[in-house]
GUVEXTOR-388801 format. One record per residue: y, z, x of N, C-alpha, C, O, CB in turn; residue in one letter. Coordinates in nm, 3 decimals. Last residue first. Glycine has a CB too. Example, Ala and Ser with C-alpha at 12.3 -4.5 7.8 and 13.67 -1.06 7.14 Angstrom:
<atoms>
atom nyy->-0.225; nzz->0.708; nxx->1.285; cayy->-0.106; cazz->0.714; caxx->1.367; cyy->0.003; czz->0.787; cxx->1.290; oyy->0.114; ozz->0.804; oxx->1.341; cbyy->-0.060; cbzz->0.572; cbxx->1.408; resn->s $
atom nyy->-0.569; nzz->0.780; nxx->1.319; cayy->-0.450; cazz->0.780; caxx->1.230; cyy->-0.330; czz->0.780; cxx->1.320; oyy->-0.332; ozz->0.846; oxx->1.424; cbyy->-0.447; cbzz->0.905; cbxx->1.131; resn->a $
</atoms>
This chain:
<atoms>
atom nyy->-1.234; nzz->1.739; nxx->-0.006; cayy->-1.166; cazz->1.833; caxx->0.013; cyy->-1.188; czz->1.969; cxx->-0.069; oyy->-1.116; ozz->2.066; oxx->-0.047; cbyy->-1.056; cbzz->1.784; cbxx->0.003; resn->x $
atom nyy->-1.385; nzz->1.480; nxx->-0.013; cayy->-1.460; cazz->1.605; caxx->0.022; cyy->-1.369; czz->1.737; cxx->0.033; oyy->-1.423; ozz->1.839; oxx->0.076; cbyy->-1.531; cbzz->1.582; cbxx->0.159; resn->x $
atom nyy->-1.308; nzz->1.199; nxx->-0.214; cayy->-1.256; cazz->1.305; caxx->-0.128; cyy->-1.357; czz->1.423; cxx->-0.136; oyy->-1.406; ozz->1.460; oxx->-0.243; cbyy->-1.106; cbzz->1.350; cbxx->-0.172; resn->x $
atom nyy->-1.451; nzz->0.870; nxx->-0.169; cayy->-1.475; cazz->1.003; caxx->-0.237; cyy->-1.405; czz->1.100; cxx->-0.158; oyy->-1.427; ozz->1.099; oxx->-0.037; cbyy->-1.626; cbzz->1.044; cbxx->-0.250; resn->x $
atom nyy->-1.354; nzz->0.544; nxx->-0.246; cayy->-1.353; cazz->0.658; caxx->-0.149; cyy->-1.359; czz->0.794; cxx->-0.219; oyy->-1.284; ozz->0.824; oxx->-0.312; cbyy->-1.224; cbzz->0.652; cbxx->-0.060; resn->x $
atom nyy->-1.515; nzz->0.241; nxx->-0.309; cayy->-1.475; cazz->0.384; caxx->-0.371; cyy->-1.478; czz->0.487; cxx->-0.285; oyy->-1.586; ozz->0.529; oxx->-0.243; cbyy->-1.560; cbzz->0.428; cbxx->-0.479; resn->x $
atom nyy->-1.624; nzz->0.030; nxx->-0.205; cayy->-1.491; cazz->0.050; caxx->-0.201; cyy->-1.430; czz->0.171; cxx->-0.237; oyy->-1.316; ozz->0.204; oxx->-0.205; cbyy->-1.441; cbzz->-0.034; cbxx->-0.267; resn->x $
atom nyy->-1.882; nzz->0.015; nxx->-0.291; cayy->-1.861; cazz->0.063; caxx->-0.157; cyy->-1.695; czz->0.099; cxx->-0.133; oyy->-1.656; ozz->0.184; oxx->-0.053; cbyy->-1.916; cbzz->-0.056; cbxx->-0.052; resn->x $
atom nyy->-1.885; nzz->-0.135; nxx->-0.512; cayy->-1.879; cazz->0.005; caxx->-0.533; cyy->-1.861; czz->0.074; cxx->-0.389; oyy->-1.824; ozz->0.191; oxx->-0.385; cbyy->-2.012; cbzz->0.054; cbxx->-0.610; resn->x $
atom nyy->-1.717; nzz->-0.436; nxx->-0.541; cayy->-1.824; cazz->-0.360; caxx->-0.460; cyy->-1.798; czz->-0.195; cxx->-0.470; oyy->-1.692; ozz->-0.145; oxx->-0.434; cbyy->-1.817; cbzz->-0.413; cbxx->-0.296; resn->x $
atom nyy->-1.638; nzz->-0.740; nxx->-0.693; cayy->-1.625; cazz->-0.577; caxx->-0.705; cyy->-1.736; czz->-0.533; cxx->-0.629; oyy->-1.846; ozz->-0.586; oxx->-0.646; cbyy->-1.633; cbzz->-0.511; cbxx->-0.861; resn->x $
atom nyy->-1.555; nzz->-1.010; nxx->-0.739; cayy->-1.628; cazz->-0.963; caxx->-0.626; cyy->-1.623; czz->-0.818; cxx->-0.605; oyy->-1.602; ozz->-0.778; oxx->-0.490; cbyy->-1.583; cbzz->-1.027; cbxx->-0.510; resn->x $
atom nyy->-1.276; nzz->-0.940; nxx->-0.930; cayy->-1.358; cazz->-1.044; caxx->-0.853; cyy->-1.405; czz->-0.980; cxx->-0.739; oyy->-1.339; ozz->-0.915; oxx->-0.657; cbyy->-1.280; cbzz->-1.172; cbxx->-0.812; resn->x $
atom nyy->-1.232; nzz->-0.779; nxx->-1.226; cayy->-1.241; cazz->-0.768; caxx->-1.085; cyy->-1.313; czz->-0.881; cxx->-1.025; oyy->-1.419; ozz->-0.913; oxx->-1.078; cbyy->-1.303; cbzz->-0.645; cbxx->-1.048; resn->x $
atom nyy->-1.126; nzz->-0.737; nxx->-1.475; cayy->-1.163; cazz->-0.866; caxx->-1.440; cyy->-1.181; czz->-0.873; cxx->-1.292; oyy->-1.144; ozz->-0.976; oxx->-1.234; cbyy->-1.064; cbzz->-0.964; cbxx->-1.489; resn->x $
atom nyy->-1.038; nzz->-0.477; nxx->-1.556; cayy->-0.961; cazz->-0.569; caxx->-1.454; cyy->-0.996; czz->-0.700; cxx->-1.428; oyy->-0.919; ozz->-0.777; oxx->-1.370; cbyy->-0.963; cbzz->-0.519; cbxx->-1.332; resn->x $
atom nyy->-1.265; nzz->-0.440; nxx->-1.718; cayy->-1.114; cazz->-0.429; caxx->-1.771; cyy->-1.028; czz->-0.505; cxx->-1.685; oyy->-0.952; ozz->-0.590; oxx->-1.730; cbyy->-1.057; cbzz->-0.280; cbxx->-1.776; resn->x $
atom nyy->-1.490; nzz->-0.466; nxx->-1.550; cayy->-1.464; cazz->-0.560; caxx->-1.655; cyy->-1.313; czz->-0.569; cxx->-1.710; oyy->-1.255; ozz->-0.673; oxx->-1.740; cbyy->-1.556; cbzz->-0.526; cbxx->-1.765; resn->x $
atom nyy->-1.428; nzz->-0.237; nxx->-1.348; cayy->-1.462; cazz->-0.379; caxx->-1.333; cyy->-1.434; czz->-0.491; cxx->-1.433; oyy->-1.367; ozz->-0.590; oxx->-1.406; cbyy->-1.590; cbzz->-0.382; cbxx->-1.316; resn->x $
atom nyy->-1.392; nzz->-0.039; nxx->-1.536; cayy->-1.302; cazz->-0.082; caxx->-1.455; cyy->-1.311; czz->-0.230; cxx->-1.421; oyy->-1.232; ozz->-0.319; oxx->-1.452; cbyy->-1.308; cbzz->-0.004; cbxx->-1.347; resn->x $
atom nyy->-1.561; nzz->0.134; nxx->-1.683; cayy->-1.541; cazz->0.001; caxx->-1.721; cyy->-1.427; czz->-0.079; cxx->-1.654; oyy->-1.375; ozz->-0.174; oxx->-1.711; cbyy->-1.521; cbzz->0.003; cbxx->-1.857; resn->x $
atom nyy->-1.412; nzz->0.450; nxx->-1.603; cayy->-1.539; cazz->0.362; caxx->-1.660; cyy->-1.494; czz->0.228; cxx->-1.707; oyy->-1.388; ozz->0.219; oxx->-1.769; cbyy->-1.616; cbzz->0.434; cbxx->-1.789; resn->x $
atom nyy->-1.188; nzz->0.412; nxx->-1.332; cayy->-1.217; cazz->0.462; caxx->-1.451; cyy->-1.329; czz->0.397; cxx->-1.498; oyy->-1.357; ozz->0.288; oxx->-1.447; cbyy->-1.114; cbzz->0.456; cbxx->-1.537; resn->x $
atom nyy->-1.027; nzz->0.551; nxx->-1.034; cayy->-1.118; cazz->0.437; caxx->-1.083; cyy->-1.137; czz->0.511; cxx->-1.250; oyy->-1.109; ozz->0.627; oxx->-1.281; cbyy->-1.291; cbzz->0.416; cbxx->-0.969; resn->x $
atom nyy->-0.890; nzz->0.740; nxx->-0.889; cayy->-0.806; cazz->0.648; caxx->-0.942; cyy->-0.898; czz->0.564; cxx->-1.025; oyy->-0.835; ozz->0.492; oxx->-1.102; cbyy->-0.726; cbzz->0.573; cbxx->-0.836; resn->x $
atom nyy->-1.086; nzz->0.916; nxx->-0.796; cayy->-0.998; cazz->0.973; caxx->-0.872; cyy->-0.909; czz->0.865; cxx->-0.958; oyy->-0.864; ozz->0.890; oxx->-1.070; cbyy->-0.919; cbzz->1.058; cbxx->-0.784; resn->x $
atom nyy->-1.183; nzz->0.753; nxx->-0.575; cayy->-1.267; cazz->0.754; caxx->-0.693; cyy->-1.176; czz->0.826; cxx->-0.798; oyy->-1.200; ozz->0.782; oxx->-0.911; cbyy->-1.413; cbzz->0.829; cbxx->-0.669; resn->x $
atom nyy->-0.953; nzz->0.543; nxx->-0.434; cayy->-0.988; cazz->0.671; caxx->-0.435; cyy->-1.071; czz->0.682; cxx->-0.580; oyy->-1.030; ozz->0.627; oxx->-0.682; cbyy->-0.854; cbzz->0.766; cbxx->-0.418; resn->x $
atom nyy->-1.046; nzz->0.244; nxx->-0.259; cayy->-0.968; cazz->0.315; caxx->-0.386; cyy->-1.029; czz->0.449; cxx->-0.407; oyy->-1.151; ozz->0.463; oxx->-0.396; cbyy->-0.981; cbzz->0.229; cbxx->-0.535; resn->x $
atom nyy->-1.011; nzz->0.024; nxx->0.030; cayy->-1.045; cazz->0.139; caxx->-0.044; cyy->-0.964; czz->0.178; cxx->-0.157; oyy->-0.842; ozz->0.157; oxx->-0.164; cbyy->-1.050; cbzz->0.240; cbxx->0.038; resn->x $
atom nyy->-0.883; nzz->-0.308; nxx->-0.040; cayy->-0.929; cazz->-0.216; caxx->0.049; cyy->-0.985; czz->-0.108; cxx->-0.038; oyy->-1.008; ozz->-0.128; oxx->-0.157; cbyy->-0.822; cbzz->-0.169; cbxx->0.146; resn->x $
atom nyy->-0.852; nzz->-0.516; nxx->-0.265; cayy->-0.880; cazz->-0.546; caxx->-0.122; cyy->-0.939; czz->-0.432; cxx->-0.020; oyy->-1.025; ozz->-0.457; oxx->0.065; cbyy->-0.752; cbzz->-0.592; cbxx->-0.068; resn->x $
atom nyy->-0.951; nzz->-0.586; nxx->-0.542; cayy->-0.906; cazz->-0.471; caxx->-0.483; cyy->-0.938; czz->-0.501; cxx->-0.347; oyy->-1.056; ozz->-0.512; oxx->-0.316; cbyy->-0.965; cbzz->-0.343; cbxx->-0.537; resn->x $
atom nyy->-0.839; nzz->-0.829; nxx->-0.779; cayy->-0.921; cazz->-0.798; caxx->-0.647; cyy->-0.870; czz->-0.680; cxx->-0.591; oyy->-0.748; ozz->-0.666; oxx->-0.587; cbyy->-0.916; cbzz->-0.910; cbxx->-0.536; resn->x $
atom nyy->-0.888; nzz->-1.022; nxx->-1.080; cayy->-0.804; cazz->-0.930; caxx->-0.992; cyy->-0.897; czz->-0.900; cxx->-0.869; oyy->-1.012; ozz->-0.942; oxx->-0.861; cbyy->-0.758; cbzz->-0.785; cbxx->-1.073; resn->x $
atom nyy->-0.810; nzz->-1.337; nxx->-1.252; cayy->-0.871; cazz->-1.235; caxx->-1.213; cyy->-0.794; czz->-1.135; cxx->-1.108; oyy->-0.681; ozz->-1.152; oxx->-1.061; cbyy->-0.989; cbzz->-1.286; cbxx->-1.167; resn->x $
atom nyy->-0.613; nzz->-1.462; nxx->-1.434; cayy->-0.731; cazz->-1.520; caxx->-1.409; cyy->-0.837; czz->-1.418; cxx->-1.359; oyy->-0.946; ozz->-1.412; oxx->-1.416; cbyy->-0.709; cbzz->-1.628; cbxx->-1.316; resn->x $
atom nyy->-0.410; nzz->-1.374; nxx->-1.682; cayy->-0.439; cazz->-1.317; caxx->-1.560; cyy->-0.576; czz->-1.384; cxx->-1.544; oyy->-0.656; ozz->-1.366; oxx->-1.636; cbyy->-0.435; cbzz->-1.153; cbxx->-1.556; resn->x $
atom nyy->-0.175; nzz->-1.606; nxx->-1.827; cayy->-0.284; cazz->-1.501; caxx->-1.832; cyy->-0.323; czz->-1.477; cxx->-1.694; oyy->-0.281; ozz->-1.544; oxx->-1.600; cbyy->-0.409; cbzz->-1.543; cbxx->-1.918; resn->x $
atom nyy->0.128; nzz->-1.698; nxx->-2.012; cayy->0.038; cazz->-1.722; caxx->-1.905; cyy->-0.084; czz->-1.585; cxx->-1.918; oyy->-0.078; ozz->-1.492; oxx->-1.999; cbyy->0.136; cbzz->-1.726; cbxx->-1.748; resn->x $
atom nyy->0.362; nzz->-1.650; nxx->-2.132; cayy->0.295; cazz->-1.759; caxx->-2.201; cyy->0.161; czz->-1.791; cxx->-2.091; oyy->0.104; ozz->-1.900; oxx->-2.093; cbyy->0.412; cbzz->-1.901; cbxx->-2.228; resn->x $
atom nyy->0.532; nzz->-1.453; nxx->-2.069; cayy->0.564; cazz->-1.571; caxx->-2.025; cyy->0.461; czz->-1.695; cxx->-2.050; oyy->0.473; ozz->-1.808; oxx->-2.003; cbyy->0.589; cbzz->-1.549; cbxx->-1.893; resn->x $
atom nyy->0.391; nzz->-1.234; nxx->-2.202; cayy->0.543; cazz->-1.259; caxx->-2.237; cyy->0.581; czz->-1.421; cxx->-2.184; oyy->0.651; ozz->-1.496; oxx->-2.252; cbyy->0.648; cbzz->-1.132; cbxx->-2.149; resn->x $
atom nyy->0.155; nzz->-1.219; nxx->-2.051; cayy->0.149; cazz->-1.250; caxx->-2.207; cyy->0.298; czz->-1.306; cxx->-2.241; oyy->0.314; ozz->-1.412; oxx->-2.303; cbyy->0.109; cbzz->-1.101; cbxx->-2.306; resn->x $
atom nyy->0.264; nzz->-1.131; nxx->-1.810; cayy->0.193; cazz->-1.249; caxx->-1.824; cyy->0.194; czz->-1.321; cxx->-1.959; oyy->0.223; ozz->-1.439; oxx->-1.980; cbyy->0.066; cbzz->-1.222; cbxx->-1.790; resn->x $
atom nyy->0.360; nzz->-0.877; nxx->-1.894; cayy->0.454; cazz->-0.970; caxx->-1.840; cyy->0.385; czz->-1.117; cxx->-1.867; oyy->0.441; ozz->-1.205; oxx->-1.933; cbyy->0.484; cbzz->-0.937; cbxx->-1.678; resn->x $
atom nyy->0.116; nzz->-0.754; nxx->-1.970; cayy->0.209; cazz->-0.778; caxx->-2.077; cyy->0.313; czz->-0.882; cxx->-2.019; oyy->0.351; ozz->-0.971; oxx->-2.095; cbyy->0.279; cbzz->-0.639; cbxx->-2.127; resn->x $
atom nyy->-0.016; nzz->-0.771; nxx->-1.716; cayy->-0.068; cazz->-0.835; caxx->-1.832; cyy->0.024; czz->-0.882; cxx->-1.936; oyy->0.029; ozz->-0.995; oxx->-1.985; cbyy->-0.154; cbzz->-0.752; cbxx->-1.891; resn->x $
atom nyy->0.134; nzz->-0.578; nxx->-1.571; cayy->0.135; cazz->-0.704; caxx->-1.523; cyy->0.086; czz->-0.809; cxx->-1.665; oyy->0.152; ozz->-0.906; oxx->-1.702; cbyy->0.029; cbzz->-0.705; cbxx->-1.382; resn->x $
atom nyy->0.092; nzz->-0.342; nxx->-1.734; cayy->0.214; cazz->-0.386; caxx->-1.719; cyy->0.224; czz->-0.537; cxx->-1.676; oyy->0.303; ozz->-0.614; oxx->-1.731; cbyy->0.276; cbzz->-0.299; cbxx->-1.627; resn->x $
atom nyy->-0.181; nzz->-0.330; nxx->-1.712; cayy->-0.146; cazz->-0.342; caxx->-1.838; cyy->0.001; czz->-0.405; cxx->-1.844; oyy->0.035; ozz->-0.492; oxx->-1.925; cbyy->-0.159; cbzz->-0.206; cbxx->-1.904; resn->x $
atom nyy->-0.212; nzz->-0.260; nxx->-1.430; cayy->-0.272; cazz->-0.402; caxx->-1.469; cyy->-0.195; czz->-0.430; cxx->-1.618; oyy->-0.151; ozz->-0.543; oxx->-1.640; cbyy->-0.464; cbzz->-0.399; cbxx->-1.483; resn->x $
atom nyy->-0.073; nzz->-0.023; nxx->-1.423; cayy->-0.027; cazz->-0.140; caxx->-1.358; cyy->-0.074; czz->-0.269; cxx->-1.419; oyy->-0.002; ozz->-0.363; oxx->-1.452; cbyy->-0.067; cbzz->-0.136; cbxx->-1.223; resn->x $
atom nyy->-0.252; nzz->0.131; nxx->-1.586; cayy->-0.111; cazz->0.113; caxx->-1.618; cyy->-0.058; czz->-0.007; cxx->-1.554; oyy->-0.001; ozz->-0.092; oxx->-1.623; cbyy->-0.030; cbzz->0.230; cbxx->-1.577; resn->x $
atom nyy->-0.481; nzz->0.114; nxx->-1.425; cayy->-0.490; cazz->0.045; caxx->-1.572; cyy->-0.359; czz->0.037; cxx->-1.598; oyy->-0.328; ozz->-0.074; oxx->-1.642; cbyy->-0.570; cbzz->0.124; cbxx->-1.694; resn->x $
atom nyy->-0.396; nzz->0.260; nxx->-1.204; cayy->-0.437; cazz->0.116; caxx->-1.175; cyy->-0.435; czz->0.066; cxx->-1.325; oyy->-0.378; ozz->-0.042; oxx->-1.338; cbyy->-0.594; cbzz->0.097; cbxx->-1.091; resn->x $
atom nyy->-0.113; nzz->0.496; nxx->-1.258; cayy->-0.252; cazz->0.430; caxx->-1.244; cyy->-0.271; czz->0.297; cxx->-1.256; oyy->-0.189; ozz->0.220; oxx->-1.306; cbyy->-0.336; cbzz->0.475; cbxx->-1.329; resn->x $
atom nyy->0.145; nzz->0.641; nxx->-1.127; cayy->0.123; cazz->0.520; caxx->-1.191; cyy->-0.026; czz->0.470; cxx->-1.173; oyy->-0.053; ozz->0.405; oxx->-1.072; cbyy->0.222; cbzz->0.421; cbxx->-1.139; resn->x $
atom nyy->0.100; nzz->0.899; nxx->-1.013; cayy->0.217; cazz->0.857; caxx->-1.088; cyy->0.223; czz->0.749; cxx->-1.189; oyy->0.281; ozz->0.751; oxx->-1.298; cbyy->0.304; cbzz->0.825; cbxx->-1.003; resn->x $
atom nyy->-0.141; nzz->0.872; nxx->-0.894; cayy->-0.121; cazz->0.975; caxx->-0.985; cyy->0.001; czz->0.964; cxx->-1.064; oyy->0.006; ozz->1.015; oxx->-1.176; cbyy->-0.122; cbzz->1.097; cbxx->-0.920; resn->x $
atom nyy->-0.106; nzz->0.668; nxx->-0.712; cayy->-0.190; cazz->0.652; caxx->-0.835; cyy->-0.181; czz->0.761; cxx->-0.928; oyy->-0.214; ozz->0.740; oxx->-1.044; cbyy->-0.330; cbzz->0.636; cbxx->-0.803; resn->x $
atom nyy->0.112; nzz->0.559; nxx->-0.520; cayy->0.099; cazz->0.691; caxx->-0.593; cyy->0.028; czz->0.669; cxx->-0.705; oyy->0.093; ozz->0.649; oxx->-0.807; cbyy->0.224; cbzz->0.756; cbxx->-0.629; resn->x $
atom nyy->0.114; nzz->0.307; nxx->-0.408; cayy->0.130; cazz->0.418; caxx->-0.312; cyy->0.105; czz->0.555; cxx->-0.389; oyy->0.078; ozz->0.656; oxx->-0.323; cbyy->0.280; cbzz->0.414; cbxx->-0.244; resn->x $
atom nyy->-0.039; nzz->0.010; nxx->-0.457; cayy->-0.017; cazz->0.138; caxx->-0.544; cyy->-0.005; czz->0.257; cxx->-0.454; oyy->-0.111; ozz->0.311; oxx->-0.421; cbyy->-0.138; cbzz->0.165; cbxx->-0.649; resn->x $
atom nyy->0.068; nzz->-0.303; nxx->-0.410; cayy->0.033; cazz->-0.171; caxx->-0.343; cyy->0.064; czz->-0.072; cxx->-0.433; oyy->0.175; ozz->-0.061; oxx->-0.485; cbyy->0.104; cbzz->-0.144; cbxx->-0.213; resn->x $
atom nyy->-0.004; nzz->-0.617; nxx->-0.512; cayy->0.061; cazz->-0.484; caxx->-0.554; cyy->-0.004; czz->-0.387; cxx->-0.471; oyy->-0.126; ozz->-0.387; oxx->-0.461; cbyy->0.044; cbzz->-0.445; cbxx->-0.710; resn->x $
atom nyy->0.067; nzz->-0.949; nxx->-0.527; cayy->0.004; cazz->-0.849; caxx->-0.444; cyy->0.078; czz->-0.725; cxx->-0.461; oyy->0.197; ozz->-0.716; oxx->-0.434; cbyy->-0.002; cbzz->-0.887; cbxx->-0.299; resn->x $
atom nyy->0.004; nzz->-1.204; nxx->-0.725; cayy->0.067; cazz->-1.095; caxx->-0.720; cyy->-0.003; czz->-0.999; cxx->-0.638; oyy->-0.118; ozz->-0.965; oxx->-0.666; cbyy->0.092; cbzz->-1.053; cbxx->-0.842; resn->x $
atom nyy->0.031; nzz->-1.559; nxx->-0.759; cayy->-0.054; cazz->-1.449; caxx->-0.708; cyy->0.047; czz->-1.335; cxx->-0.694; oyy->0.162; ozz->-1.359; oxx->-0.657; cbyy->-0.132; cbzz->-1.485; cbxx->-0.564; resn->x $
atom nyy->0.000; nzz->-1.856; nxx->-0.954; cayy->0.086; cazz->-1.744; caxx->-0.881; cyy->-0.003; czz->-1.645; cxx->-0.853; oyy->-0.109; ozz->-1.637; oxx->-0.914; cbyy->0.206; cbzz->-1.682; cbxx->-0.963; resn->x $
atom nyy->-0.082; nzz->-2.196; nxx->-0.911; cayy->-0.103; cazz->-2.069; caxx->-0.992; cyy->-0.003; czz->-1.986; cxx->-0.915; oyy->0.068; ozz->-2.034; oxx->-0.826; cbyy->-0.264; cbzz->-2.003; cbxx->-0.996; resn->x $
atom nyy->-0.169; nzz->-2.447; nxx->-0.802; cayy->-0.119; cazz->-2.453; caxx->-0.918; cyy->-0.129; czz->-2.304; cxx->-0.988; oyy->-0.176; ozz->-2.291; oxx->-1.101; cbyy->-0.187; cbzz->-2.565; cbxx->-0.989; resn->x $
atom nyy->-0.243; nzz->-2.439; nxx->-0.545; cayy->-0.364; cazz->-2.414; caxx->-0.653; cyy->-0.291; czz->-2.412; cxx->-0.765; oyy->-0.359; ozz->-2.365; oxx->-0.857; cbyy->-0.456; cbzz->-2.277; cbxx->-0.642; resn->x $
atom nyy->-0.017; nzz->-2.536; nxx->-0.410; cayy->-0.151; cazz->-2.599; caxx->-0.386; cyy->-0.251; czz->-2.577; cxx->-0.477; oyy->-0.339; ozz->-2.660; oxx->-0.500; cbyy->-0.202; cbzz->-2.563; cbxx->-0.269; resn->x $
atom nyy->0.137; nzz->-2.318; nxx->-0.477; cayy->0.167; cazz->-2.448; caxx->-0.550; cyy->0.044; czz->-2.543; cxx->-0.527; oyy->0.007; ozz->-2.620; oxx->-0.616; cbyy->0.309; cbzz->-2.519; cbxx->-0.495; resn->x $
atom nyy->0.156; nzz->-2.025; nxx->-0.567; cayy->0.067; cazz->-2.094; caxx->-0.462; cyy->0.074; czz->-2.240; cxx->-0.536; oyy->0.018; ozz->-2.263; oxx->-0.643; cbyy->-0.107; cbzz->-2.020; cbxx->-0.441; resn->x $
atom nyy->0.416; nzz->-1.798; nxx->-0.547; cayy->0.368; cazz->-1.897; caxx->-0.622; cyy->0.281; czz->-1.986; cxx->-0.508; oyy->0.320; ozz->-2.012; oxx->-0.394; cbyy->0.491; cbzz->-1.976; cbxx->-0.701; resn->x $
atom nyy->0.394; nzz->-1.447; nxx->-0.530; cayy->0.415; cazz->-1.574; caxx->-0.465; cyy->0.350; czz->-1.692; cxx->-0.537; oyy->0.236; ozz->-1.680; oxx->-0.583; cbyy->0.364; cbzz->-1.567; cbxx->-0.325; resn->x $
atom nyy->0.545; nzz->-1.128; nxx->-0.559; cayy->0.492; cazz->-1.255; caxx->-0.622; cyy->0.506; czz->-1.360; cxx->-0.548; oyy->0.614; ozz->-1.382; oxx->-0.495; cbyy->0.548; cbzz->-1.288; cbxx->-0.741; resn->x $
atom nyy->0.479; nzz->-0.798; nxx->-0.457; cayy->0.554; cazz->-0.926; caxx->-0.449; cyy->0.473; czz->-1.039; cxx->-0.534; oyy->0.354; ozz->-1.030; oxx->-0.565; cbyy->0.571; cbzz->-0.970; cbxx->-0.288; resn->x $
atom nyy->0.534; nzz->-0.433; nxx->-0.487; cayy->0.475; cazz->-0.555; caxx->-0.538; cyy->0.553; czz->-0.683; cxx->-0.475; oyy->0.672; ozz->-0.675; oxx->-0.445; cbyy->0.483; cbzz->-0.553; cbxx->-0.700; resn->x $
atom nyy->0.473; nzz->-0.108; nxx->-0.511; cayy->0.531; cazz->-0.224; caxx->-0.431; cyy->0.469; czz->-0.345; cxx->-0.454; oyy->0.347; ozz->-0.355; oxx->-0.439; cbyy->0.526; cbzz->-0.204; cbxx->-0.290; resn->x $
atom nyy->0.476; nzz->0.192; nxx->-0.708; cayy->0.439; cazz->0.072; caxx->-0.673; cyy->0.524; czz->-0.047; cxx->-0.590; oyy->0.642; ozz->-0.065; oxx->-0.617; cbyy->0.406; cbzz->0.033; cbxx->-0.783; resn->x $
atom nyy->0.576; nzz->0.458; nxx->-0.759; cayy->0.489; cazz->0.453; caxx->-0.670; cyy->0.417; czz->0.278; cxx->-0.643; oyy->0.322; ozz->0.256; oxx->-0.568; cbyy->0.389; cbzz->0.568; cbxx->-0.720; resn->x $
atom nyy->0.665; nzz->0.373; nxx->-1.102; cayy->0.673; cazz->0.470; caxx->-0.976; cyy->0.561; czz->0.445; cxx->-0.892; oyy->0.454; ozz->0.413; oxx->-0.942; cbyy->0.672; cbzz->0.623; cbxx->-1.011; resn->x $
atom nyy->0.766; nzz->0.066; nxx->-1.214; cayy->0.673; cazz->0.178; caxx->-1.222; cyy->0.682; czz->0.258; cxx->-1.079; oyy->0.702; ozz->0.206; oxx->-0.969; cbyy->0.519; cbzz->0.121; cbxx->-1.254; resn->x $
atom nyy->1.117; nzz->-0.005; nxx->-1.169; cayy->0.995; cazz->-0.035; caxx->-1.235; cyy->0.887; czz->0.088; cxx->-1.227; oyy->0.930; ozz->0.203; oxx->-1.234; cbyy->0.937; cbzz->-0.165; cbxx->-1.171; resn->x $
atom nyy->1.343; nzz->-0.024; nxx->-1.042; cayy->1.356; cazz->0.055; caxx->-1.149; cyy->1.221; czz->0.038; cxx->-1.233; oyy->1.219; ozz->0.066; oxx->-1.353; cbyy->1.484; cbzz->0.019; cbxx->-1.225; resn->x $
atom nyy->1.297; nzz->-0.141; nxx->-0.784; cayy->1.382; cazz->-0.225; caxx->-0.884; cyy->1.366; czz->-0.161; cxx->-1.018; oyy->1.373; ozz->-0.237; oxx->-1.115; cbyy->1.336; cbzz->-0.383; cbxx->-0.891; resn->x $
atom nyy->1.131; nzz->0.035; nxx->-0.662; cayy->1.269; cazz->0.019; caxx->-0.603; cyy->1.355; czz->-0.064; cxx->-0.703; oyy->1.477; ozz->-0.053; oxx->-0.700; cbyy->1.263; cbzz->-0.055; cbxx->-0.455; resn->x $
atom nyy->0.892; nzz->0.022; nxx->-0.801; cayy->0.959; cazz->0.128; caxx->-0.814; cyy->1.115; czz->0.108; cxx->-0.776; oyy->1.207; ozz->0.155; oxx->-0.843; cbyy->0.891; cbzz->0.226; cbxx->-0.737; resn->x $
atom nyy->0.791; nzz->-0.307; nxx->-0.951; cayy->0.839; cazz->-0.232; caxx->-0.843; cyy->0.932; czz->-0.125; cxx->-0.863; oyy->1.037; ozz->-0.144; oxx->-0.925; cbyy->0.892; cbzz->-0.312; cbxx->-0.762; resn->x $
</atoms>
């Protein structure tokens, strides 16, 4: 989280899901130009690796600007139920 001297433009919260014996991290990227999707994923992966765990999957809940996407993103992020309709193109 940026507020805790972490990545710029990031708001995040972690929650333990005891019933599923897993943890979930919800992340809002409020400035993808300051900190990109890949950079956020890599930071979370590094923390997971350091603690001896792994990332099961990822999910993009709402729209994502086309400019924030990258080739091979679905596989790289291990996106669950990816839909190209989530990509928002700017016509400015």
